[in-house]
C-alpha positions as CSV (number, residue, x, y, z in Angstrom):
1,M,-26.4,2.0,-2.8
2,D,-27.4,-1.7,-3.1
3,Y,-28.2,-2.6,0.5
4,Y,-28.0,-6.3,-0.2
5,L,-24.2,-6.1,-0.7
6,P,-23.2,-4.9,2.8
7,V,-25.5,-7.5,4.4
8,A,-24.1,-10.2,2.2
9,L,-20.5,-9.7,3.3
10,P,-19.4,-11.9,6.1
11,D,-17.6,-10.4,9.1
12,L,-13.8,-10.2,8.9
13,H,-11.4,-11.1,11.7
14,L,-7.7,-10.6,11.3
15,F,-6.6,-14.0,12.7
16,E,-9.3,-16.1,11.1
17,K,-9.6,-17.4,7.5
18,P,-12.2,-15.3,5.7
19,E,-15.4,-17.0,4.6
20,M,-15.2,-15.3,1.2
21,R,-12.0,-15.0,-0.9
22,F,-10.9,-11.7,-2.4
23,Q,-11.8,-12.8,-5.9
24,E,-15.3,-13.9,-4.8
25,V,-15.9,-10.5,-3.2
26,I,-14.6,-8.7,-6.3
27,E,-17.1,-10.7,-8.4
28,L,-19.9,-9.8,-5.9
29,F,-19.0,-6.2,-6.1
30,E,-19.0,-6.2,-9.9
31,E,-22.4,-8.0,-10.0
32,H,-24.0,-5.3,-7.8
33,L,-21.9,-2.2,-8.6
34,G,-20.2,-2.9,-11.9
35,K,-16.5,-2.3,-12.3
36,T,-15.8,0.9,-10.3
37,A,-13.0,3.4,-10.5
38,D,-12.3,3.4,-6.8
39,V,-11.8,-0.3,-6.6
40,A,-9.5,-0.1,-9.6
41,Q,-7.5,2.6,-8.0
42,V,-6.9,0.6,-4.8
43,R,-5.9,-2.4,-6.9
44,L,-3.6,-0.2,-9.1
45,L,-1.2,0.1,-6.2
46,E,-0.8,-3.7,-6.2
47,D,-0.3,-3.5,-10.0
48,L,2.5,-1.0,-9.6
49,E,4.2,-3.1,-6.9
50,N,3.8,-6.2,-9.1
51,I,5.8,-4.4,-11.8
52,R,8.8,-4.5,-9.5
53,K,8.2,-8.1,-8.6
54,L,8.0,-8.9,-12.3
55,W,11.4,-7.3,-12.9
56,R,12.8,-9.2,-9.9
57,G,11.3,-12.5,-10.9
58,E,9.2,-12.7,-7.8
59,P,5.7,-14.1,-7.4
60,L,3.0,-11.5,-8.1
61,S,0.4,-10.3,-5.7
62,P,-3.1,-11.6,-6.7
63,Y,-4.8,-8.4,-5.7
64,G,-4.0,-6.2,-8.7
65,N,-6.2,-5.4,-11.7
66,L,-3.9,-7.3,-14.0
67,D,-2.6,-10.9,-13.8
68,H,0.9,-11.9,-14.8
69,N,0.3,-12.2,-18.5
70,Q,-1.9,-9.0,-18.6
71,L,0.8,-7.0,-16.8
72,E,3.5,-8.1,-19.2
73,E,1.3,-7.2,-22.1
74,A,0.4,-3.8,-20.6
75,L,4.1,-3.0,-20.2
76,S,5.0,-4.3,-23.7
77,L,2.1,-2.6,-25.6
78,R,1.8,0.3,-23.2
79,I,-1.9,-0.2,-22.5
80,N,-4.1,-0.5,-19.4
81,L,-1.8,1.4,-17.1
82,P,-1.5,5.2,-16.3
83,Q,0.7,7.3,-18.6
84,Y,3.0,8.1,-15.8
85,V,4.1,4.4,-15.7
86,F,5.2,4.6,-19.3
87,D,6.9,8.0,-18.7
88,F,8.8,6.3,-15.9
89,L,9.9,3.6,-18.2
90,D,11.1,6.1,-20.8
91,H,13.0,8.1,-18.2
92,Y,14.9,5.1,-16.8
93,D,16.1,2.8,-19.6
94,Q,17.9,0.2,-17.5
95,E,16.2,-2.3,-15.2
96,Q,18.6,-1.5,-12.4
97,E,17.8,2.2,-12.7
98,R,14.1,1.4,-12.6
99,L,14.5,-0.7,-9.5
100,G,16.7,1.9,-7.8
101,N,14.2,4.7,-8.5
102,F,11.0,2.7,-8.1
103,P,9.9,4.8,-5.1
104,E,9.4,7.6,-7.6
105,L,6.7,5.6,-9.3
106,I,4.9,4.9,-6.0
107,A,5.2,8.6,-5.1
108,T,3.6,9.5,-8.4
109,Y,0.7,7.1,-7.8
110,F,-0.2,9.0,-4.6
111,Q,0.3,12.4,-6.3
112,E,-1.7,11.6,-9.4
113,T,-4.6,9.6,-8.0
114,S,-7.7,11.8,-7.7
115,A,-9.9,10.7,-4.8
116,E,-12.6,11.8,-2.4
117,G,-14.4,10.3,0.6
118,F,-13.0,7.1,1.9
119,L,-10.5,6.5,-0.9
120,N,-8.9,9.9,-0.3
121,D,-8.7,9.1,3.5
122,Y,-7.2,5.7,2.7
123,L,-4.6,6.9,0.3
124,N,-3.5,9.6,2.7
125,F,-3.3,7.0,5.4
126,E,-1.3,4.5,3.4
127,R,1.1,7.2,2.1
128,S,1.6,8.5,5.6
129,I,2.6,5.0,6.9
130,R,5.1,4.7,4.1
131,L,6.6,8.1,4.8
132,V,6.9,7.4,8.5
133,L,8.6,4.1,7.8
134,T,11.1,6.1,5.6
135,G,11.8,8.4,8.5
136,F,12.5,5.5,10.8
137,R,14.7,3.7,8.3
138,A,16.7,6.8,7.5
139,K,17.3,7.4,11.2
140,N,18.1,3.7,12.0
141,M,20.5,3.4,9.0
142,G,22.1,6.8,9.3
143,R,20.8,7.9,5.9
144,D,20.0,11.3,4.7
145,V,16.2,11.6,5.0
146,M,16.1,14.4,2.5
147,H,17.6,12.1,-0.1
148,E,15.2,9.3,0.9
149,L,12.2,11.6,0.4
150,R,13.6,13.2,-2.8
151,F,10.6,12.1,-4.8
152,E,8.1,13.7,-2.4
153,D,6.7,17.3,-2.4
154,P,9.0,19.3,0.0
155,D,6.1,21.7,0.6
156,D,3.8,18.9,1.8
157,A,3.0,19.4,5.5
158,F,3.4,15.8,6.4
159,V,6.8,15.5,4.6
160,Q,7.9,18.7,6.3
161,Q,7.3,17.2,9.7
162,I,9.6,14.3,8.9
163,L,12.3,16.5,7.3
164,A,12.2,18.8,10.3
165,Q,13.7,16.0,12.4
166,K,16.6,15.2,10.1
167,D,19.1,16.3,12.7
168,A,17.2,14.9,15.8
169,K,18.8,12.1,17.7
170,V,15.5,10.2,18.0
171,Y,12.8,10.2,15.4
172,E,9.2,10.9,16.6
173,P,6.4,10.2,14.1
174,P,3.8,12.8,13.4
175,M,0.6,12.8,15.4
176,G,-1.7,9.9,14.8
177,F,1.2,7.6,13.9
178,E,2.9,7.4,17.3
179,A,2.2,3.6,17.6
180,L,4.5,3.0,14.6
181,K,7.5,4.0,16.7
182,D,6.8,1.1,19.2
183,I,6.1,-1.3,16.3
184,F,9.3,-0.4,14.5
185,E,11.6,-0.4,17.5
186,R,10.1,-3.6,18.9
187,S,10.1,-5.6,15.7
188,L,13.0,-4.1,13.6
189,E,15.2,-7.2,13.9
190,E,12.2,-9.6,13.3
191,P,11.0,-9.0,9.7
192,L,8.0,-11.4,10.0
193,K,6.8,-9.8,13.2
194,L,7.3,-6.3,11.8
195,H,5.2,-7.2,8.8
196,Q,2.5,-8.8,11.0
197,D,2.4,-5.7,13.3
198,L,2.1,-3.4,10.3
199,I,-0.8,-5.5,9.0
200,K,-2.5,-5.3,12.4
201,F,-1.9,-1.5,12.6
202,R,-3.5,-1.0,9.1
203,F,-6.4,-3.4,9.8
204,Y,-7.5,-1.9,13.1
205,R,-7.0,1.7,12.1
206,L,-9.2,1.1,9.0
207,E,-11.8,-0.4,11.4
208,E,-11.7,2.8,13.4
209,M,-12.1,4.9,10.3
210,Y,-15.0,3.2,8.6
211,G,-15.9,0.1,10.6
212,L,-19.4,1.3,11.8
213,Q,-20.6,2.9,8.5
214,F,-22.3,-0.3,7.4
215,F,-24.2,1.1,4.4
216,S,-21.7,3.6,2.9
217,R,-19.7,3.1,-0.2
218,G,-16.6,3.9,1.8
219,R,-17.3,0.9,4.1
220,L,-17.5,-1.4,1.1
221,L,-14.1,-0.2,-0.1
222,C,-12.7,-0.5,3.4
223,Y,-14.0,-4.0,3.6
224,L,-12.1,-5.0,0.4
225,I,-8.9,-3.5,1.7
226,Q,-9.3,-5.2,5.1
227,L,-9.9,-8.5,3.3
228,M,-6.7,-8.1,1.4
229,L,-4.9,-7.6,4.8
230,V,-6.5,-10.7,6.3
231,E,-5.5,-12.8,3.3
232,K,-2.0,-11.5,3.4
233,W,-1.8,-12.3,7.1
234,M,-3.0,-15.8,6.5
235,A,-0.4,-16.3,3.8
236,L,2.6,-15.2,5.8
237,D,5.6,-17.3,6.4
238,K,9.1,-16.3,7.3
239,R,10.4,-15.9,3.8
240,E,7.4,-14.0,2.7
241,G,7.7,-11.8,5.8
242,I,11.3,-10.9,4.9
243,N,10.5,-10.2,1.3
244,Q,7.5,-8.1,2.2
245,I,9.2,-5.9,4.7
246,H,12.1,-5.3,2.4
247,Q,9.5,-4.2,-0.2
248,I,7.7,-2.0,2.3
249,L,10.8,-0.2,3.3
250,E,12.1,0.3,-0.2
251,V,8.8,1.6,-1.5
252,A,8.6,4.0,1.4
253,S,11.9,5.6,0.5
């Protein structure tokens, strides 16, 4: 561990503009740690979500490993992305099919990503949030939650907790995610507020998970993810909030 790096990172506060931008922190990480697989795996999720934005003609997230031109090249030449991305493209020929089944690609990301330590904790956390949101959406819209979770492993314990409530009148999230019920019910009709509340939930839960482990590799990765959340918070406007929450709910299904 390079002990200079944790000391060099300025404190993060959700409601304040960060002193260092995401790209500056990435460059600092690469200077002291080189290009690491765990950082690339976190950013890969942004790459995958950028694929859908590319198909929709929407602005891309700046947090992926690949910029706009690099992503187009990767899809065209079938390079610099996991094989399961290209398998997905082969399975669904038409763009509308790909968009309609896009949650399968996100589910595969969580299934295929090999991780340990903080990265494993984070991926489980992020996946769980998305699954809980799927449960809420299915209940709120009268949809079949089994269909909504068709790309998930039915033997997974967390998935089973959600499926077990398919006939319940009121959906109760699994232990540890109870706060999402209040967030969803309070902000459902206000997309911007819902997006803000989900950012806050993620930021502070990550702080609880790794906030005090100053000199661990996990803390550095946690910092990077929290910085992404802070920058996303600062960039929010009403249109972005609406677009983002639609994306969150669709990816979760």
